[in-house]
Each structure stands twice: as structure tokens, then as C-alpha cells.
C-alpha positions as CSV (number, residue, x, y, z in Angstrom):
1,M,41.1,-8.9,-26.5
2,A,40.7,-5.4,-25.1
3,K,38.2,-4.7,-22.4
4,V,36.2,-2.5,-24.7
5,E,35.8,-5.4,-27.2
6,L,34.6,-7.7,-24.4
7,K,32.0,-5.2,-23.3
8,Q,30.7,-4.2,-26.7
9,P,28.2,-7.1,-27.0
10,I,26.6,-6.0,-23.7
11,V,26.3,-2.4,-25.0
12,D,24.8,-3.8,-28.2
13,E,22.3,-5.9,-26.1
14,I,21.2,-2.8,-24.2
15,A,20.9,-0.8,-27.4
16,G,18.9,-3.6,-29.0
17,F,16.4,-3.5,-26.1
18,L,16.1,0.3,-26.3
19,K,15.9,0.4,-30.1
20,D,12.1,-0.2,-30.3
21,A,11.3,0.7,-26.6
22,K,8.4,2.9,-25.8
23,G,9.4,3.3,-22.2
24,A,12.3,2.7,-19.8
25,V,12.6,3.3,-16.1
26,L,15.7,3.3,-13.8
27,V,15.4,2.1,-10.3
28,D,17.7,1.7,-7.2
29,Y,17.1,-1.9,-6.1
30,R,19.4,-1.8,-3.0
31,G,17.7,-3.5,0.0
32,L,15.4,-5.8,-1.9
33,T,15.4,-9.4,-0.6
34,V,16.0,-12.2,-3.0
35,E,12.3,-13.2,-2.7
36,Q,11.1,-9.6,-3.4
37,D,13.5,-9.4,-6.4
38,T,12.2,-12.7,-7.8
39,Q,8.5,-11.5,-7.4
40,L,9.4,-8.3,-9.1
41,R,11.1,-9.9,-12.0
42,K,8.2,-12.3,-12.5
43,Q,5.7,-9.5,-12.6
44,L,7.8,-7.6,-15.1
45,R,8.4,-10.6,-17.3
46,E,4.6,-11.4,-17.4
47,A,4.0,-7.9,-18.6
48,G,6.6,-8.2,-21.4
49,V,9.1,-5.9,-19.6
50,V,12.8,-6.5,-19.8
51,Y,14.4,-5.9,-16.4
52,K,18.2,-6.1,-16.1
53,V,21.1,-4.9,-14.0
54,Y,24.0,-3.5,-16.0
55,K,27.1,-1.4,-15.2
56,N,26.3,2.3,-15.4
57,T,29.1,2.9,-17.9
58,L,27.6,0.3,-20.2
59,I,24.2,1.8,-20.0
60,K,25.6,5.3,-20.7
61,R,27.4,4.0,-23.8
62,A,24.2,2.3,-25.0
63,I,21.9,5.4,-24.5
64,A,24.4,7.9,-26.0
65,G,22.7,9.7,-28.9
66,T,19.3,8.2,-28.3
67,E,16.1,9.6,-26.8
68,F,17.0,7.8,-23.6
69,E,20.2,9.9,-23.2
70,A,18.6,12.0,-20.5
71,L,18.7,9.0,-18.1
72,S,22.5,9.2,-17.9
73,A,22.2,11.9,-15.1
74,E,20.7,9.3,-12.8
75,L,23.2,6.6,-13.5
76,D,25.0,6.5,-10.2
77,G,25.0,3.7,-7.6
78,P,23.3,0.4,-8.1
79,T,20.9,0.7,-11.0
80,A,18.5,-1.6,-12.7
81,I,16.7,-0.7,-16.0
82,A,13.2,-1.8,-17.0
83,I,12.4,-1.5,-20.7
84,S,9.1,-2.1,-22.5
85,A,8.5,-2.2,-26.2
86,D,4.8,-2.7,-26.0
87,D,3.2,-0.6,-23.2
88,A,5.1,2.6,-22.5
89,T,3.8,2.9,-18.9
90,A,4.1,-0.7,-17.9
91,P,7.6,-0.5,-16.4
92,A,6.6,2.6,-14.4
93,R,3.3,1.2,-13.2
94,I,4.7,-2.2,-12.1
95,L,7.7,-0.8,-10.4
96,Y,5.7,1.9,-8.6
97,N,3.1,-0.6,-7.4
98,F,5.8,-3.0,-6.3
99,G,7.5,-0.1,-4.5
100,K,4.4,0.4,-2.3
101,T,5.1,-3.0,-0.6
102,A,8.9,-3.0,-0.9
103,E,10.0,0.4,0.4
104,A,13.6,-0.4,-0.6
105,L,12.8,-0.1,-4.3
106,E,13.3,3.5,-5.4
107,L,12.3,5.0,-8.7
108,K,15.1,7.2,-10.2
109,S,13.8,8.4,-13.5
110,G,12.5,7.3,-16.8
111,V,11.7,8.0,-20.4
112,V,8.1,7.4,-21.7
113,E,7.3,7.9,-25.3
114,G,10.4,10.0,-25.8
115,T,9.9,12.3,-22.8
116,Y,12.2,12.3,-19.8
117,Y,10.6,12.2,-16.3
118,D,12.2,12.5,-12.9
119,A,11.2,10.2,-10.0
120,K,8.0,12.3,-9.2
121,G,7.0,12.3,-12.9
122,I,7.5,8.6,-13.2
123,S,5.3,8.1,-10.1
124,L,2.6,10.2,-11.7
125,I,2.9,8.3,-15.0
126,A,2.6,5.1,-13.0
127,T,-0.9,6.1,-11.9
128,I,-2.2,6.3,-15.5
129,P,-4.2,3.2,-16.4
130,S,-2.8,1.0,-19.2
131,R,-4.0,1.5,-22.8
132,D,-6.2,-1.6,-22.5
133,E,-7.9,-0.4,-19.4
134,L,-8.5,3.0,-20.9
135,L,-10.0,1.4,-24.1
136,A,-12.3,-0.8,-21.9
137,K,-13.5,2.2,-19.9
138,F,-14.1,4.1,-23.1
139,L,-16.1,1.3,-24.7
140,G,-18.0,0.8,-21.5
141,S,-19.0,4.5,-21.5
142,I,-20.1,4.4,-25.1
143,Q,-22.0,1.2,-24.7
144,S,-23.9,2.3,-21.5
145,P,-26.2,4.9,-23.1
146,V,-27.0,2.6,-26.0
147,T,-27.8,-0.3,-23.7
148,N,-30.1,1.9,-21.5
149,F,-31.9,3.2,-24.6
150,A,-32.4,-0.4,-25.8
151,R,-33.9,-1.3,-22.4
152,V,-36.3,1.6,-22.5
153,I,-37.5,0.8,-26.0
154,K,-38.0,-2.8,-25.0
155,Q,-40.1,-1.8,-22.0
156,I,-42.2,0.5,-24.1
157,A,-42.8,-2.3,-26.7
158,E,-43.7,-4.8,-23.9
159,K,-46.2,-2.3,-22.4
160,Q,-47.8,-1.8,-25.8
161,E,-48.2,-5.5,-26.3
162,E,-49.9,-5.8,-22.9
163,V,-52.4,-3.1,-23.8
164,A,-53.1,-4.7,-27.2
């Protein structure tokens, strides 16, 4: 078997992860301890994010012709890729927050909802709350005036009962 034939299943695996992905982030993981890497992988797995280390040439082949092709410029040196099919900002958010405690982890670039971002852009994307958090804040802001109005009406009704 030729080397290309041996590597094709790996390229297909990467392409499969990226097929329905909403977001992908490249990181340089050099300098992480085994314990730190284990913690990082656990956090990503719990969020439904695929985190793998592949050869750069295999990633380049898998992203060729896709919306993730812009990432190929950052594929030099040791690179890990984090891919999410559910929450577009989850890989960036988790990696960014983990990087605060583990300085060795360096964000390279990423693609979120089809748009390429460099390291600074990914860091900015990481500060955006998740969709669930935004929905909760929105519902809370809608519910607050209604709740306050209901309290005022109840207090008025109680005062009228006391007078009567």
C-alpha cells in the first residue's frame, strides 16, 4: 500500500469532523504538561468539542476546498485542532479560558461560522457568551419588567383590600 492510501482514512476523519462544524480553532500546545493536557481534553469533551493532534499536511488536505481552508496559513509547528458542530464559539472560549492558566497554550487562528479570525480575533470571539447564556440573559431582561409590574399590581390590590 502506498503512503497516500494509508493516510487517506485520517484525512477523511478530519473532513468528517469539519463537514458539519460551526467552529474550528488551531492551537500550539507545546509546553503543556500531561496533567494540563488531560484537563483541557476533559473540558473540551464535556462541551462536545473534538480536540485532536494531526500532522499539518493531513489537515491541509482535509481543509482544501472548504470554508476552513484559510487555516492552512497557520499550519506550521505542532498544531492541535478543536472542532465543534454545536456551539460555534465553544472551542475558542474553552481554549482561551484554559490559556489564562496555562500560558504554554497559544491560540493560532480559527474559523467561526465560516469567517476566518487570527489569534486576536479568536481571543475576542472567546469573550462572547455562549448562545445559552445570551438567551438566558435575554429572557431575564424580558421577564424582569413583567415581574415588577405584577408586584406593583399585587401591592395595589392588597392596599385596596385593606381599605375595604
